[in-house]
C-alpha positions as CSV (number, residue, x, y, z in Angstrom):
1,M,0.0,0.0,0.0
2,N,2.9,2.3,0.3
3,S,4.0,1.9,-3.3
4,P,2.4,4.2,-6.0
5,E,0.9,1.2,-7.9
6,H,-1.1,0.2,-4.8
7,K,-2.5,3.6,-3.9
8,R,-5.9,3.4,-2.3
9,R,-8.5,5.5,-4.3
10,V,-10.7,7.4,-2.0
11,A,-14.1,9.0,-2.6
12,I,-15.0,11.7,-0.1
13,L,-18.7,12.5,0.4
14,G,-18.8,15.9,2.0
15,S,-15.4,17.1,1.2
16,T,-16.0,20.7,2.1
17,G,-16.9,20.0,5.6
18,S,-14.7,19.6,8.7
19,I,-14.1,15.8,8.2
20,G,-13.7,16.1,4.5
21,T,-11.2,18.9,4.6
22,Q,-9.2,17.0,7.3
23,A,-9.3,13.9,5.2
24,L,-7.8,15.7,2.2
25,E,-5.0,16.9,4.5
26,V,-4.3,13.2,5.5
27,I,-4.3,12.2,1.8
28,E,-1.9,15.1,0.9
29,Q,0.4,14.1,3.5
30,L,0.3,10.4,2.6
31,S,0.1,10.8,-1.2
32,D,2.2,7.6,-1.7
33,S,-0.6,5.6,-0.1
34,F,-3.8,7.5,-1.2
35,E,-5.3,9.4,-4.1
36,V,-8.6,11.2,-4.5
37,E,-10.9,9.6,-6.9
38,M,-14.1,11.5,-6.3
39,L,-15.2,14.5,-4.2
40,S,-18.8,15.8,-3.4
41,A,-20.2,18.8,-1.6
42,G,-23.6,20.2,-0.7
43,S,-23.5,23.7,-1.8
44,N,-20.0,25.0,-1.2
45,A,-19.0,25.4,-4.8
46,E,-16.1,27.6,-4.2
47,L,-14.2,25.3,-1.9
48,L,-15.2,22.2,-4.0
49,I,-13.5,24.0,-7.0
50,Q,-10.3,24.7,-5.1
51,Q,-10.2,21.1,-3.9
52,A,-10.8,19.7,-7.5
53,K,-8.0,21.9,-8.9
54,K,-5.5,20.8,-6.3
55,F,-6.3,17.0,-6.1
56,K,-7.7,16.5,-9.6
57,P,-10.1,13.7,-8.9
58,N,-11.7,11.8,-11.6
59,S,-15.1,13.4,-10.8
60,V,-16.8,15.9,-8.5
61,V,-20.5,16.2,-7.6
62,I,-22.2,19.3,-6.4
63,C,-25.4,18.3,-4.7
64,D,-26.9,21.8,-5.1
65,E,-27.9,21.7,-8.8
66,A,-28.1,25.5,-9.0
67,K,-24.4,25.5,-8.5
68,Y,-23.6,23.1,-11.4
69,D,-22.7,25.8,-14.0
70,E,-20.4,27.5,-11.6
71,V,-18.5,24.3,-10.9
72,K,-18.5,23.2,-14.5
73,N,-17.3,26.5,-15.8
74,A,-14.5,26.7,-13.3
75,L,-13.2,23.2,-14.0
76,V,-13.6,23.3,-17.9
77,V,-9.9,23.1,-18.4
78,E,-9.3,20.5,-15.7
79,P,-9.4,16.6,-16.3
80,V,-12.4,16.4,-13.9
81,K,-15.9,15.3,-14.7
82,V,-18.6,17.5,-13.1
83,F,-22.1,16.2,-12.0
84,A,-24.8,17.7,-9.9
85,G,-27.6,16.4,-7.7
86,L,-28.1,13.6,-5.3
87,D,-29.0,11.1,-8.0
88,A,-25.7,11.7,-9.7
89,L,-23.9,11.2,-6.3
90,K,-25.7,7.9,-5.8
91,Q,-24.4,6.9,-9.2
92,E,-20.9,8.2,-8.8
93,V,-20.2,6.3,-5.6
94,Q,-20.6,3.0,-7.6
95,N,-17.6,3.9,-9.8
96,E,-15.5,0.8,-10.2
97,H,-12.3,2.7,-9.6
98,I,-13.2,3.7,-6.1
99,D,-11.6,1.5,-3.3
100,V,-13.1,3.2,-0.2
101,V,-15.9,5.7,0.3
102,L,-15.6,8.2,3.2
103,T,-19.0,9.4,4.1
104,A,-18.8,12.7,5.8
105,M,-22.1,14.3,4.7
106,V,-23.9,15.9,7.5
107,G,-27.2,14.2,8.8
108,Y,-29.8,12.1,7.1
109,A,-28.6,13.1,3.6
110,G,-25.7,10.6,3.8
111,L,-28.0,7.6,4.1
112,E,-28.9,6.8,0.4
113,P,-25.5,7.4,-1.1
114,T,-24.0,5.1,1.6
115,I,-26.4,2.4,0.7
116,K,-25.5,2.7,-3.0
117,A,-21.9,2.5,-2.2
118,I,-22.4,-0.6,-0.2
119,E,-24.5,-2.2,-2.8
120,A,-21.6,-1.6,-5.2
121,G,-19.2,-3.4,-2.8
122,K,-17.3,-0.4,-1.6
123,N,-15.7,-0.4,1.8
124,I,-17.1,2.5,3.9
125,A,-15.2,4.8,6.2
126,L,-18.1,6.1,8.2
127,A,-18.1,9.6,9.5
128,N,-21.9,10.0,9.1
129,K,-23.2,8.6,12.3
130,E,-26.8,9.3,11.2
131,T,-26.5,6.5,8.6
132,L,-26.4,3.8,11.4
133,V,-28.6,5.8,13.8
134,V,-31.4,5.9,11.2
135,A,-31.0,2.5,9.5
136,G,-28.6,0.4,11.5
137,H,-30.5,-2.9,10.9
138,L,-30.6,-2.2,7.2
139,I,-27.0,-0.9,6.7
140,T,-25.4,-3.8,8.8
141,S,-27.3,-6.5,6.9
142,L,-26.6,-4.9,3.6
143,A,-22.9,-4.7,4.3
144,Q,-22.8,-8.3,5.3
145,K,-24.7,-9.3,2.2
146,H,-22.2,-7.5,-0.1
147,G,-19.0,-8.4,1.9
148,V,-18.4,-4.7,2.7
149,N,-16.4,-3.6,5.8
150,I,-17.6,-0.5,7.7
151,Y,-14.7,1.3,9.4
152,P,-15.7,4.0,11.9
153,V,-14.3,7.5,11.7
154,D,-15.8,9.1,14.7
155,S,-13.0,9.3,17.3
156,E,-14.9,7.4,19.9
157,H,-15.8,4.5,17.6
158,S,-12.4,4.5,16.1
159,A,-11.0,4.1,19.6
160,I,-13.2,1.2,20.3
161,F,-12.3,-0.4,17.0
162,Q,-8.6,0.1,17.6
163,C,-9.0,-1.5,21.1
164,L,-10.8,-4.5,19.5
165,V,-8.2,-5.3,16.9
166,G,-6.8,-8.7,17.9
167,E,-9.6,-9.1,20.4
168,F,-12.5,-9.9,18.1
169,H,-12.8,-13.4,19.5
170,N,-13.1,-12.1,23.0
171,P,-16.6,-11.2,24.4
172,I,-17.2,-7.6,25.3
173,E,-18.5,-6.8,28.7
174,K,-18.9,-3.1,28.2
175,L,-18.2,-0.3,25.8
176,I,-17.4,2.9,27.5
177,I,-17.9,6.0,25.3
178,T,-16.2,9.2,26.6
179,A,-17.7,12.6,26.3
180,S,-16.0,16.0,27.0
181,G,-19.2,17.3,28.5
182,G,-19.2,20.2,26.0
183,P,-19.1,23.8,26.9
184,F,-21.8,23.6,29.5
185,R,-20.6,20.8,31.7
186,G,-21.6,21.3,35.3
187,K,-24.3,23.9,34.6
188,S,-27.9,23.6,35.6
189,R,-30.9,24.0,33.4
190,R,-31.5,27.4,35.1
191,E,-28.1,28.5,34.2
192,L,-28.6,27.4,30.5
193,E,-31.9,29.3,30.0
194,G,-30.3,32.3,28.3
195,T,-27.7,30.3,26.3
196,T,-26.8,31.8,22.9
197,K,-25.6,29.9,19.8
198,E,-22.2,31.7,20.1
199,Q,-21.8,30.2,23.6
200,A,-22.9,26.8,22.4
201,L,-20.5,26.7,19.4
202,K,-17.5,27.3,21.6
203,H,-16.4,23.7,22.2
204,P,-13.6,23.4,24.8
205,N,-11.6,20.7,23.0
206,W,-12.7,19.9,19.5
207,T,-13.0,21.9,16.3
208,M,-16.0,20.6,14.4
209,G,-18.9,21.7,12.1
210,R,-21.8,23.7,13.5
211,K,-24.3,20.9,13.7
212,I,-22.1,18.4,15.6
213,T,-20.9,21.1,17.9
214,I,-24.3,21.9,19.0
215,D,-25.0,18.1,19.4
216,S,-22.0,18.1,21.6
217,A,-23.3,20.9,23.7
218,T,-26.6,19.2,24.3
219,L,-24.9,15.7,24.6
220,M,-27.1,14.5,21.8
221,N,-23.9,13.6,20.1
222,K,-23.2,10.9,22.7
223,G,-26.7,9.6,22.4
224,L,-26.3,9.2,18.6
225,E,-22.8,7.6,19.2
226,L,-24.4,5.0,21.6
227,I,-27.0,4.0,18.9
228,E,-24.2,3.9,16.2
229,A,-22.0,1.8,18.5
230,R,-24.8,-0.7,19.1
231,W,-24.8,-1.5,15.3
232,L,-21.1,-1.1,14.7
233,F,-20.1,-3.5,17.4
234,N,-23.2,-5.6,17.6
235,V,-23.7,-5.1,21.5
236,G,-26.8,-4.9,23.6
237,V,-28.0,-1.8,25.3
238,D,-26.9,-3.0,28.6
239,K,-23.3,-3.1,27.4
240,L,-23.1,0.6,26.6
241,E,-22.1,3.4,28.8
242,V,-21.3,7.2,28.6
243,L,-18.6,8.6,30.8
244,V,-17.7,12.3,30.8
245,H,-14.0,12.9,30.5
246,P,-13.3,16.7,30.2
247,Q,-9.7,16.4,28.9
248,S,-10.8,14.4,25.8
249,V,-7.6,12.4,25.9
250,I,-9.1,8.9,26.3
251,H,-11.4,8.6,23.2
252,S,-13.2,5.5,24.5
253,M,-12.6,2.2,26.2
254,V,-13.5,-1.5,25.9
255,Q,-14.0,-3.7,29.0
256,F,-13.7,-7.4,28.5
257,E,-15.2,-10.3,30.4
258,D,-12.0,-10.8,32.5
259,G,-12.3,-7.2,33.8
260,S,-9.5,-5.9,31.7
261,I,-9.9,-2.4,30.1
262,K,-8.3,-1.2,26.9
263,A,-8.3,2.5,26.1
264,Q,-7.1,4.5,23.1
265,L,-5.5,7.8,23.8
266,G,-4.4,10.9,21.8
267,Y,-4.9,14.6,21.2
268,P,-8.5,15.7,20.2
269,D,-7.7,15.6,16.5
270,M,-9.7,13.7,13.7
271,K,-6.8,13.1,11.4
272,L,-5.7,9.9,13.1
273,P,-9.1,8.3,13.1
274,I,-9.6,9.3,9.5
275,Q,-6.2,7.8,8.5
276,F,-6.9,4.6,10.4
277,A,-10.2,4.1,8.7
278,I,-9.1,4.7,5.1
279,G,-5.8,2.9,5.6
280,Y,-6.8,-0.1,7.7
281,P,-5.3,-2.6,8.5
282,N,-2.1,-0.6,8.1
283,R,-0.8,2.0,10.5
284,L,1.0,4.5,8.2
285,K,3.8,6.7,9.4
286,N,2.8,10.4,9.5
287,K,3.9,13.6,10.9
288,F,1.0,14.3,13.2
289,E,1.8,15.8,16.7
290,R,2.8,13.0,19.1
291,F,0.9,12.9,22.5
292,D,2.8,14.2,25.6
293,F,1.7,12.7,28.9
294,A,3.5,15.4,30.8
295,K,1.0,17.9,29.5
296,Y,-1.9,16.0,31.1
297,P,-0.9,15.2,34.6
298,S,-4.5,14.6,35.6
299,L,-7.3,12.7,33.7
300,T,-10.7,12.9,35.3
301,F,-14.1,11.2,34.9
302,E,-17.7,11.7,35.9
303,K,-21.1,10.4,35.1
304,P,-23.2,12.6,32.6
305,D,-26.1,14.7,34.0
306,T,-29.1,13.3,32.0
307,Q,-31.5,15.6,33.8
308,T,-29.9,18.8,32.7
309,F,-29.0,17.3,29.3
310,R,-32.2,15.8,28.4
311,C,-31.1,15.0,24.8
312,L,-28.9,12.2,26.1
313,Q,-31.7,10.6,28.1
314,L,-34.0,10.8,25.1
315,A,-31.4,9.0,23.1
316,L,-31.1,6.3,25.7
317,D,-34.9,5.9,25.7
318,V,-34.9,5.5,21.9
319,L,-32.0,3.1,22.0
320,S,-34.1,0.7,24.2
321,K,-37.2,1.2,22.0
322,D,-35.3,0.6,18.7
323,G,-37.5,0.2,15.5
324,N,-37.9,3.6,13.6
325,A,-37.6,5.5,16.9
326,P,-33.9,6.5,16.3
327,C,-34.9,7.8,12.9
328,A,-37.5,10.0,14.4
329,L,-35.0,11.2,17.0
330,N,-32.5,12.0,14.4
331,A,-34.9,13.9,12.2
332,A,-36.3,15.9,15.2
333,N,-32.8,16.8,16.4
334,E,-31.7,17.9,13.0
335,V,-34.7,20.3,12.7
336,A,-34.3,21.5,16.3
337,V,-30.6,22.2,15.9
338,D,-31.3,24.2,12.7
339,L,-34.1,26.1,14.4
340,F,-31.7,27.0,17.3
341,L,-28.9,28.0,15.0
342,S,-31.3,30.3,13.1
343,D,-32.4,31.9,16.3
344,R,-36.0,30.5,16.2
345,I,-35.9,28.4,19.4
346,K,-33.9,28.6,22.6
347,F,-31.2,26.1,23.6
348,L,-33.3,24.2,26.2
349,E,-36.1,24.0,23.7
350,I,-34.0,21.7,21.5
351,S,-34.9,18.7,23.7
352,E,-38.5,19.9,24.0
353,V,-39.0,19.8,20.2
354,I,-37.5,16.2,20.2
355,E,-39.6,15.1,23.0
356,H,-42.7,16.4,21.3
357,V,-41.8,14.4,18.1
358,L,-41.0,11.1,20.0
359,A,-44.5,11.3,21.7
360,K,-46.4,11.7,18.5
361,F,-44.6,9.8,15.6
362,D,-45.9,6.5,14.2
363,F,-43.8,3.7,15.7
364,V,-42.8,0.8,13.4
365,K,-40.9,-2.2,15.0
366,T,-39.0,-3.4,11.9
367,P,-39.2,-0.6,9.3
368,S,-38.3,-0.9,5.6
369,L,-36.2,1.9,3.9
370,E,-39.5,3.3,2.6
371,Q,-40.9,3.4,6.1
372,L,-37.8,5.1,7.4
373,Q,-38.1,7.7,4.7
374,Q,-41.7,8.3,5.8
375,T,-40.7,8.5,9.5
376,D,-38.0,11.1,8.6
377,R,-40.6,13.2,6.8
378,Q,-43.2,12.8,9.5
379,A,-40.7,13.7,12.3
380,R,-39.5,16.8,10.5
381,K,-43.1,18.0,10.1
382,L,-44.0,17.3,13.7
383,A,-40.8,19.2,14.9
384,L,-41.7,22.3,12.8
385,E,-45.4,22.1,14.1
386,K,-44.0,22.2,17.7
387,Q,-41.8,25.2,16.9
388,T,-44.8,27.0,15.5
389,K,-47.0,26.2,18.6
390,T,-44.1,27.5,20.8
391,L,-43.9,30.8,18.8
392,F,-47.6,31.5,19.0
393,G,-48.3,30.0,22.4
394,A,-50.6,27.4,21.1
């Protein structure tokens, strides 16, 4: 894999986002091992054009069809095919030249392209946690059917995966997913009543996109990660635990049946998990900053406050219920976070919107893809209805 003739060809879905841009930094540094085959972006045409000119992939897809002419005209002299729209993306991920698809699109939008990539036999480096949250039972069975491996990119799941390498034959007693606690760790609901989006977007340790940063502030991110871990590692709800670890040095832990615990440590940086996922099973030499224990003389841990951070408790409830409930949770959360970021609801109302949706959506125990799509639409509609009632006092 280190010789030019064995370069791994990578497609990045969501190349202009936080994960996508960091993935390109990894590929640039390890250009003897990787090359970019395809890039896609939602609407950030300007950055997509810059990336295409620099990395010269075989193709790019701009999902916002209104931006097609802008991208096409900018790349007319480049050896890059230009496509637009979600249907084009679903087709391009099936390209025979792609070895691994890094799914870094934000939210529910990443589901269908991931399904198409799996059906085409592409290994998946999964950064879009919503894919397994929404349709874990469908995705895992589809991956098994087509002989596809799913390599986690989230730092927490990457940590678990790294701890399990060489241990797959040993039963898991518990998976411990760590959380920084976000910017509001230790605060009460009363203290959070006047929270602004500027405050919520100031994460103490990680630099991420806006949506996932708000999810970290509400602790919904940990809830979604629990649901994702349930499917990635095929464990029961009783074997999943969240532990707040403010320093974000231990990214997660695995406890085995003999009581031994393995942990994966490192700086809060996504480049290593990205590299491990697209390069597995090889650990490739890089120039990333090395961890210095002397800078962290104390590592602390505490249980999460699910009464203040209601979103985590709602996710735990949904995890136990299963069916299409995680899909409803995810859709409601996406709408609620968008409403908060656009100043239409308050921070504490995010959980209220989600709770409203979970009380009213139509539950299906074993949903098909079509039923999940219907659940997503219904949940988004219910979330917007809740916001309207809040605004007008109905």
